[in-house]
Phi, psi and omega in degrees: 000135176256144170234141173268164183301325182295319185292311184296319180300323179295311179305307185267012181055045180252172181246125187273126169241112183125205186281114175292348188252355179298142182251154172230153184220357184209160180252146176207168168291146180304320186285349179248003183299143180223174177306132181094357177271143164255131182229169174224160176230105183239328185261125182299331182300341177260009178304316180312324186290341181298332185269356184236343178305146169262013179301145173291321185221135174233132181268129183227163179280155185299328186288344185299135172237122182282145178263336184228176172289154184227125180278341180282152171288143178250144171239116181271130179223170178288327188219089186309306180312299187288323174298323173300310177305317175301310183303312178307311185292317178296321176292315174309312177302317180293319189281312197249343186218039180306316185292341182266350185307328178289334180284346173271006182063024181280338184225000000 
């Protein structure tokens, strides 16, 4: 299943910096990100990877300040770690457990 940056930003109530129509279809660590991947940056020790990753979309904290240009589309949120978890959870539900959604009380 593919998601655009716009769709993800709407789910997470985030702000898009970059191409709102770029699509992702997989999750990855920021250091391993490639085209079509969604990653996140929450821990400062991984900051150097935001400048070299090939990931299509990166979820970042609102407080993040870039030192250089970033080629990926960014989605700014209050808490990048928890937002990534939310998106991963929603994706897993949609892809693998659609028939189980009623039992979670979501519909």
